[in-house]
C-alpha positions as CSV (number, residue, x, y, z in Angstrom):
1,M,-28.5,-49.0,-26.9
2,I,-28.6,-49.7,-30.6
3,P,-27.1,-53.2,-30.8
4,V,-24.4,-54.2,-33.2
5,M,-26.3,-57.3,-34.1
6,K,-29.8,-58.7,-33.4
7,P,-31.1,-62.0,-34.9
8,W,-34.4,-61.8,-36.8
9,L,-36.6,-64.1,-34.7
10,G,-40.3,-64.2,-34.2
11,E,-43.4,-66.2,-33.5
12,E,-42.8,-68.6,-36.4
13,E,-39.5,-69.8,-34.8
14,A,-41.2,-70.0,-31.4
15,T,-44.0,-72.1,-32.8
16,A,-41.6,-74.3,-34.8
17,A,-39.5,-75.0,-31.6
18,A,-42.7,-75.6,-29.6
19,D,-44.0,-78.1,-32.2
20,A,-40.7,-80.0,-32.0
21,V,-41.0,-80.2,-28.2
22,R,-44.6,-81.3,-28.4
23,S,-43.7,-84.0,-30.9
24,G,-41.6,-85.8,-28.3
25,W,-38.6,-86.0,-30.7
26,V,-36.2,-83.3,-29.5
27,A,-32.8,-84.9,-30.3
28,Q,-31.3,-85.3,-33.8
29,G,-34.1,-86.6,-36.0
30,P,-36.4,-85.9,-38.9
31,R,-36.2,-82.1,-38.7
32,V,-32.4,-82.2,-38.7
33,A,-32.6,-84.3,-41.9
34,E,-35.0,-81.9,-43.5
35,F,-32.8,-78.9,-42.5
36,E,-29.8,-80.6,-44.0
37,R,-31.6,-81.2,-47.3
38,R,-33.0,-77.7,-47.6
39,F,-29.7,-76.0,-46.6
40,G,-27.8,-78.1,-49.1
41,E,-30.2,-77.0,-51.8
42,R,-29.9,-73.4,-50.8
43,V,-26.1,-73.4,-51.1
44,A,-25.9,-75.8,-54.0
45,A,-24.1,-78.5,-52.0
46,P,-24.8,-82.2,-52.8
47,H,-24.3,-83.2,-49.2
48,A,-25.0,-81.3,-45.9
49,V,-24.3,-82.7,-42.5
50,A,-25.7,-80.8,-39.5
51,V,-23.5,-80.5,-36.5
52,S,-23.3,-78.6,-33.1
53,S,-21.3,-75.6,-34.3
54,C,-19.2,-74.3,-37.1
55,T,-16.2,-75.1,-34.9
56,S,-17.3,-78.7,-34.9
57,A,-17.7,-78.6,-38.7
58,L,-14.1,-77.3,-39.1
59,H,-12.7,-79.8,-36.6
60,L,-14.5,-82.6,-38.4
61,S,-13.3,-81.4,-41.8
62,L,-9.6,-81.5,-40.7
63,H,-10.2,-84.9,-39.0
64,L,-11.7,-86.3,-42.3
65,L,-8.6,-85.1,-44.1
66,G,-6.5,-87.2,-41.8
67,L,-4.4,-84.3,-40.6
68,G,-2.2,-84.8,-37.5
69,P,1.1,-84.1,-35.8
70,G,3.8,-82.8,-38.2
71,D,1.2,-81.4,-40.6
72,E,0.7,-77.7,-41.2
73,V,-2.6,-76.0,-41.9
74,V,-2.5,-72.4,-43.3
75,V,-5.1,-70.2,-41.7
76,P,-5.7,-66.5,-41.5
77,S,-4.8,-64.8,-38.2
78,F,-7.5,-62.3,-39.1
79,S,-10.4,-64.5,-38.0
80,F,-12.1,-65.8,-34.9
81,I,-9.7,-68.0,-33.0
82,A,-11.7,-71.1,-33.7
83,T,-10.3,-71.2,-37.2
84,A,-6.8,-71.8,-35.9
85,N,-7.9,-73.9,-32.9
86,C,-9.3,-76.6,-35.2
87,A,-5.9,-77.3,-36.6
88,V,-4.6,-77.8,-33.0
89,Y,-7.5,-80.1,-32.2
90,V,-6.3,-82.6,-34.7
91,G,-2.6,-82.3,-33.6
92,A,-1.6,-80.2,-36.6
93,T,0.2,-76.8,-36.6
94,P,-1.7,-73.7,-37.7
95,V,0.4,-71.4,-39.8
96,F,-0.9,-67.8,-40.0
97,A,-1.2,-66.1,-43.4
98,D,-1.8,-62.4,-43.9
99,V,-4.9,-61.0,-45.6
100,E,-5.6,-58.5,-48.4
101,A,-6.3,-55.1,-46.9
102,E,-9.3,-54.5,-49.2
103,D,-11.5,-57.3,-48.1
104,G,-9.8,-59.0,-45.1
105,N,-9.5,-62.3,-46.8
106,V,-6.5,-64.5,-47.6
107,S,-5.4,-64.7,-51.2
108,R,-3.2,-66.8,-53.4
109,R,-0.4,-64.3,-52.7
110,T,-0.7,-64.3,-49.0
111,V,-1.1,-68.1,-48.7
112,E,1.8,-68.9,-51.1
113,A,4.1,-66.9,-48.9
114,V,3.8,-69.3,-46.0
115,L,3.6,-72.7,-47.7
116,T,6.2,-75.3,-46.8
117,D,6.7,-78.9,-47.6
118,R,4.7,-79.8,-44.5
119,T,1.6,-77.9,-45.6
120,R,-1.3,-80.3,-45.9
121,A,-4.3,-78.0,-46.0
122,V,-5.4,-74.3,-46.3
123,V,-8.5,-72.9,-44.6
124,V,-9.9,-69.9,-46.5
125,V,-12.4,-67.8,-44.5
126,H,-15.1,-65.7,-46.1
127,Q,-14.6,-63.0,-43.5
128,G,-17.7,-61.2,-42.3
129,G,-19.6,-62.6,-45.3
130,M,-17.2,-61.1,-47.8
131,P,-16.6,-63.7,-50.5
132,A,-12.9,-64.6,-50.8
133,D,-11.5,-65.2,-54.3
134,V,-11.4,-69.0,-54.1
135,E,-10.5,-70.0,-57.7
136,P,-6.8,-68.9,-57.5
137,L,-6.5,-70.7,-54.2
138,Q,-8.1,-73.8,-55.6
139,A,-5.6,-73.8,-58.5
140,L,-2.7,-73.3,-56.0
141,C,-3.8,-76.1,-53.8
142,Q,-4.3,-78.5,-56.7
143,E,-0.8,-77.7,-58.0
144,R,0.6,-78.6,-54.6
145,G,-1.6,-81.5,-53.7
146,I,-3.0,-79.6,-50.7
147,A,-6.6,-79.7,-49.4
148,L,-8.7,-76.5,-49.4
149,V,-11.4,-76.1,-46.7
150,E,-13.8,-73.2,-46.8
151,D,-14.7,-71.5,-43.5
152,A,-18.1,-70.1,-44.6
153,A,-19.2,-69.4,-41.0
154,C,-20.5,-65.9,-41.9
155,A,-21.3,-66.4,-45.6
156,A,-24.8,-67.9,-46.0
157,G,-26.4,-65.9,-48.7
158,S,-23.2,-64.5,-50.1
159,T,-22.3,-65.2,-53.7
160,Y,-19.1,-65.9,-55.6
161,R,-19.0,-65.4,-59.4
162,G,-22.8,-65.6,-59.5
163,A,-23.1,-68.8,-57.4
164,P,-23.6,-69.4,-53.7
165,V,-20.3,-69.2,-51.7
166,G,-19.0,-72.7,-51.1
167,V,-20.3,-74.1,-54.3
168,G,-18.1,-77.0,-55.4
169,A,-16.1,-77.0,-52.2
170,E,-14.8,-80.4,-51.1
171,L,-15.4,-79.3,-47.5
172,A,-17.1,-76.2,-46.2
173,A,-18.2,-75.2,-42.7
174,W,-21.1,-73.0,-41.8
175,S,-22.3,-71.3,-38.6
176,F,-25.8,-70.7,-37.1
177,H,-24.6,-68.7,-34.1
178,P,-26.8,-65.7,-33.3
179,R,-24.3,-63.3,-34.8
180,K,-24.9,-64.9,-38.2
181,L,-27.8,-64.2,-40.6
182,L,-29.3,-67.7,-40.0
183,T,-29.4,-68.8,-36.4
184,T,-30.4,-71.9,-34.5
185,G,-29.0,-70.5,-31.2
186,E,-25.9,-72.6,-31.7
187,G,-25.3,-75.1,-34.5
188,G,-23.4,-75.5,-37.7
189,M,-23.3,-77.4,-41.0
190,L,-20.6,-79.3,-43.0
191,T,-21.2,-79.4,-46.7
192,T,-19.2,-81.5,-49.2
193,T,-19.2,-82.7,-52.8
194,D,-17.9,-86.1,-51.7
195,P,-20.6,-88.7,-50.7
196,E,-18.0,-90.8,-48.8
197,L,-16.9,-87.9,-46.7
198,A,-20.5,-87.0,-46.0
199,A,-21.3,-90.6,-44.9
200,R,-18.2,-90.7,-42.6
201,A,-19.0,-87.3,-41.2
202,R,-22.5,-88.5,-40.3
203,Q,-21.0,-91.4,-38.3
204,L,-18.3,-89.4,-36.7
205,R,-20.7,-86.7,-35.4
206,E,-22.5,-89.5,-33.5
207,H,-19.7,-91.2,-31.7
208,G,-18.7,-93.2,-34.8
209,M,-21.9,-95.4,-34.6
210,S,-22.7,-97.7,-37.5
211,V,-26.4,-96.9,-37.1
212,S,-27.7,-93.6,-36.1
213,A,-29.9,-93.1,-33.0
214,A,-32.8,-92.0,-35.3
215,Q,-32.5,-95.2,-37.4
216,R,-32.5,-97.4,-34.2
217,H,-35.6,-95.7,-32.9
218,R,-37.4,-96.1,-36.2
219,S,-36.6,-99.8,-36.5
220,R,-39.2,-102.4,-35.5
221,K,-36.5,-104.9,-34.9
222,P,-33.7,-104.9,-32.3
223,V,-30.6,-103.1,-33.6
224,I,-27.2,-103.7,-32.1
225,E,-24.9,-100.9,-33.2
226,S,-21.2,-101.0,-33.4
227,Y,-18.7,-98.2,-33.1
228,L,-16.5,-98.1,-36.2
229,E,-13.9,-95.6,-35.0
230,V,-13.5,-93.0,-32.3
231,G,-16.0,-90.3,-33.0
232,F,-17.5,-87.2,-31.4
233,N,-20.8,-85.9,-30.1
234,F,-21.3,-83.1,-32.7
235,R,-25.1,-83.6,-33.1
236,M,-27.7,-80.9,-33.7
237,T,-31.1,-81.2,-32.1
238,D,-34.5,-81.2,-33.8
239,I,-35.5,-78.1,-31.8
240,Q,-32.6,-76.2,-33.4
241,A,-33.3,-77.6,-36.8
242,A,-37.0,-76.5,-36.5
243,V,-35.9,-72.9,-35.9
244,G,-33.3,-73.3,-38.7
245,L,-36.0,-74.3,-41.2
246,V,-38.0,-71.1,-40.5
247,Q,-34.8,-69.0,-40.7
248,L,-33.8,-70.5,-44.0
249,R,-37.1,-69.3,-45.5
250,K,-36.2,-65.8,-44.5
251,L,-32.6,-65.8,-45.9
252,H,-33.4,-64.0,-49.2
253,A,-35.2,-61.2,-47.3
254,M,-32.3,-61.0,-44.8
255,V,-29.7,-60.6,-47.5
256,E,-31.8,-58.0,-49.4
257,R,-32.3,-55.9,-46.3
258,R,-28.7,-56.1,-45.2
259,R,-27.4,-55.1,-48.6
260,A,-29.8,-52.1,-48.7
261,L,-28.6,-51.0,-45.3
262,A,-24.9,-51.5,-46.3
263,A,-25.5,-49.3,-49.4
264,C,-27.0,-46.6,-47.2
265,Y,-23.9,-46.7,-45.0
266,Q,-21.6,-46.6,-48.0
267,D,-23.4,-43.5,-49.5
268,A,-23.8,-41.7,-46.2
269,L,-20.2,-42.2,-45.1
270,A,-18.6,-41.5,-48.5
271,G,-16.2,-38.6,-48.6
272,I,-15.3,-38.6,-44.9
273,R,-11.6,-38.1,-44.8
274,G,-9.7,-41.0,-43.2
275,L,-12.7,-43.4,-43.3
276,R,-13.1,-46.4,-45.7
277,T,-16.2,-48.6,-45.9
278,V,-16.1,-52.3,-46.8
279,R,-17.5,-53.0,-50.3
280,D,-18.2,-55.9,-52.5
281,P,-15.2,-57.3,-54.4
282,E,-15.4,-57.7,-58.2
283,H,-15.8,-61.5,-57.9
284,G,-18.9,-61.6,-55.7
285,E,-21.5,-60.1,-53.4
286,S,-21.5,-60.1,-49.7
287,N,-24.4,-60.8,-47.4
288,Y,-22.9,-58.1,-45.1
289,Q,-22.9,-60.3,-42.0
290,S,-20.7,-57.6,-40.7
291,F,-20.3,-54.0,-41.9
292,W,-16.9,-52.7,-41.0
293,V,-15.1,-49.4,-41.6
294,E,-11.4,-48.7,-41.5
295,L,-10.0,-45.5,-39.9
296,G,-6.9,-44.0,-41.4
297,P,-4.5,-41.5,-39.8
298,E,-6.5,-38.6,-41.3
299,F,-9.5,-39.4,-39.2
300,P,-9.5,-37.2,-36.0
301,L,-10.1,-40.1,-33.6
302,T,-8.5,-43.5,-33.1
303,R,-10.6,-46.6,-33.5
304,N,-11.0,-47.0,-29.7
305,E,-11.8,-43.4,-29.2
306,L,-14.6,-43.7,-31.9
307,L,-15.9,-46.8,-30.1
308,R,-16.2,-44.9,-26.9
309,T,-17.8,-41.9,-28.6
310,L,-20.5,-44.2,-30.2
311,A,-21.1,-46.0,-26.9
312,D,-21.6,-42.6,-25.2
313,A,-24.3,-41.9,-27.9
314,G,-26.1,-45.2,-27.1
315,I,-24.6,-47.1,-30.1
316,S,-23.0,-50.5,-29.6
317,A,-20.2,-51.0,-32.2
318,R,-17.4,-53.5,-32.0
319,A,-13.7,-53.6,-32.6
320,G,-12.8,-55.2,-35.9
321,I,-11.9,-58.9,-36.4
322,M,-9.3,-60.2,-34.0
323,A,-5.7,-61.1,-34.8
324,A,-5.4,-64.7,-33.5
325,H,-1.6,-64.6,-33.4
326,R,-1.8,-61.9,-30.8
327,Q,-3.9,-63.9,-28.3
328,P,-2.3,-65.5,-25.2
329,A,-3.2,-68.9,-26.5
330,Y,-0.8,-68.4,-29.4
331,A,1.9,-66.5,-27.6
332,G,5.3,-67.2,-29.2
333,H,3.6,-69.0,-32.2
334,P,5.8,-68.5,-35.3
335,H,4.4,-66.5,-38.1
336,G,5.5,-64.4,-41.1
337,D,4.5,-60.9,-42.1
338,L,1.1,-60.1,-40.9
339,S,1.1,-56.3,-41.4
340,S,-2.3,-56.1,-43.1
341,T,-3.8,-58.3,-40.4
342,E,-2.4,-56.1,-37.6
343,R,-3.4,-52.9,-39.2
344,L,-7.0,-54.0,-39.9
345,T,-7.3,-55.4,-36.4
346,D,-6.2,-52.0,-34.9
347,T,-8.1,-49.7,-37.2
348,T,-11.4,-51.3,-38.1
349,L,-14.7,-51.3,-36.3
350,I,-18.0,-53.1,-36.9
351,L,-21.1,-50.9,-37.1
352,P,-24.7,-51.9,-36.2
353,L,-26.3,-53.8,-39.0
354,Y,-29.3,-56.3,-38.7
355,H,-32.6,-56.9,-40.4
356,E,-34.7,-54.8,-38.1
357,L,-32.3,-51.8,-37.9
358,S,-34.6,-48.8,-38.4
359,D,-33.7,-46.0,-40.8
360,E,-33.8,-43.6,-37.8
361,D,-31.3,-45.7,-35.9
362,Q,-29.0,-45.9,-38.9
363,R,-29.1,-42.1,-39.3
364,K,-28.2,-41.8,-35.7
365,V,-25.1,-44.0,-36.3
366,V,-24.1,-42.0,-39.3
367,S,-24.6,-38.7,-37.6
368,S,-22.5,-39.7,-34.6
369,I,-19.6,-40.8,-37.0
370,R,-19.9,-37.6,-39.0
371,R,-19.8,-35.4,-35.8
372,A,-16.8,-37.4,-34.6
373,A,-15.2,-36.5,-38.0
374,G,-16.0,-32.8,-37.4
375,L,-18.8,-32.7,-40.0
376,K,-22.5,-31.9,-39.9
377,A,-24.9,-34.7,-38.8
378,A,-26.8,-36.7,-41.4
379,S,-30.1,-35.2,-42.6
């Protein structure tokens, strides 16, 4: 099968992980600190705090904002369910906003439609690496005294108005899951412009301790730590960070290759009746963490039929982004108009795209789609 995604891992990562094991320091330590520094530099964030997952980073962000029962957090339904779950973790209520059909992201228009006097925060997701138009959302949130959190899980290497996605964000969360460009197996990062939020996040990720475990181990004197508040175990290991440091050096090459592959898809699938390919918005450039297409009523197959056709041809594609409000966990959860979300969830699919995808395999994907559309295979 041609996989839908495959991380770009090799001997460098294996050696880096083995070196961390041989060092005897495998928990959060010096490699984590270096990974934080280098990742922060790459995304132009003054402060970066490594954590166990992007979900942990989002959870921590909403906790840092002091959200709780009675507060509402606007989130897209068109996102992995963790985005909504993090509001529930702090006792707040997620309120689902619709997305724009062109890029699958929330906008000022869709967010403004669901704001109430209980709204305390908005989470904007850069879905599939596609940069959301953040400036209008920042203006809206500033006008209303609402916090804006960026879920940049998929967006390392994407740009917004010529700068890295997440630049200037008070709080942004990143993922290093294997489906993302950069992977540490599991893992995430919280970035912020606020040094006080960063300092508190470092304590909270480690049970709220006044002195980190790494500082205690480095000290030549006895250290008696105290626990300043109820915290979490959201730490990253040095083994993960060692892999992350190698991956970070590859990021530029990853983005270049994925954008080249995306351009090939866009050219090869252009003109197919009833099929639309995702494209960069005017305000930024995607890293194409996911390359999705939308099928209209003119396409001869439904989305699920095309998925089965591709699978029969040895191609692993995926249904488009989930609609969280349809999941059993949110059954009966109130929401407004989510027509674009529901349409995109029902009509989009994600095609194979990864660094080592060969030209031959990409032509096979294109040819299978063209045949499904009643056209000649790609040459």
